[in-house]
C-alpha positions as CSV (number, residue, x, y, z in Angstrom):
1,M,1.6,19.9,4.2
2,S,-2.3,20.1,3.7
3,E,-4.0,16.7,3.7
4,N,-6.7,16.0,1.0
5,N,-9.6,14.8,3.3
6,D,-12.0,14.1,0.0
7,V,-14.0,11.0,0.2
8,V,-12.5,8.2,-1.8
9,T,-15.3,7.0,-4.2
10,T,-16.1,3.6,-5.1
11,G,-14.9,3.8,-8.4
12,N,-11.6,5.1,-7.2
13,W,-11.4,1.9,-4.9
14,I,-12.1,-0.4,-7.7
15,I,-9.2,1.3,-9.9
16,T,-6.9,1.1,-6.8
17,Y,-7.5,-2.7,-6.3
18,L,-7.1,-3.2,-10.2
19,I,-3.6,-1.4,-10.0
20,M,-2.8,-3.6,-6.9
21,C,-3.2,-6.6,-9.3
22,I,-0.2,-5.7,-11.4
23,P,3.1,-6.9,-10.1
24,L,5.8,-4.4,-9.3
25,I,3.4,-1.5,-10.2
26,N,1.6,-2.0,-7.1
27,I,4.6,-1.6,-4.9
28,I,5.6,1.6,-6.6
29,M,2.2,3.1,-6.4
30,L,1.8,2.2,-2.6
31,F,4.9,4.4,-2.0
32,V,3.3,7.0,-4.2
33,W,0.0,6.9,-2.3
34,A,1.7,6.8,0.9
35,F,4.4,9.4,0.6
36,G,3.7,11.1,-2.5
37,G,1.2,13.8,-0.8
38,G,-1.4,13.9,-3.6
39,A,-3.5,11.1,-2.3
40,Q,-6.7,11.4,-0.3
41,A,-5.8,11.0,3.6
42,S,-7.7,7.5,3.9
43,K,-5.9,6.2,0.8
44,A,-2.6,7.3,2.1
45,N,-3.1,5.8,5.5
46,W,-4.3,2.3,3.7
47,A,-1.2,2.4,1.6
48,K,1.0,2.9,4.5
49,A,-0.8,0.1,6.5
50,S,-0.4,-2.1,3.2
51,L,3.3,-1.4,3.2
52,I,3.8,-2.3,6.9
53,W,2.1,-5.5,6.4
54,I,4.3,-6.3,3.4
55,V,7.4,-5.7,5.6
56,I,6.0,-7.8,8.4
57,S,5.1,-10.6,5.9
58,I,8.7,-10.4,4.3
59,I,10.3,-10.8,7.9
60,L,8.0,-13.6,8.9
61,A,8.8,-15.4,5.6
62,I,12.8,-14.8,6.3
63,L,12.3,-16.1,9.8
64,L,10.2,-19.2,8.8
65,M,12.9,-20.1,6.0
66,A,15.6,-19.7,8.4
67,S,13.8,-21.9,11.0
68,V,13.6,-24.6,8.4
69,L,17.1,-24.7,7.1
């Protein structure tokens, strides 16, 4: 599998962040960018890191709620 090492332009990042503001679509697009194979390497890495942070946040929220109850 070849990586797309093209530069992610400022306009592309603006559209990316606009898409990230749309509920549910943002999660779907993170998976597409992270594992779809068509995104630039830097955007794919950013999407993977964002998914990892989402998982960490969910785990911490569950632990916090469990400790309160």
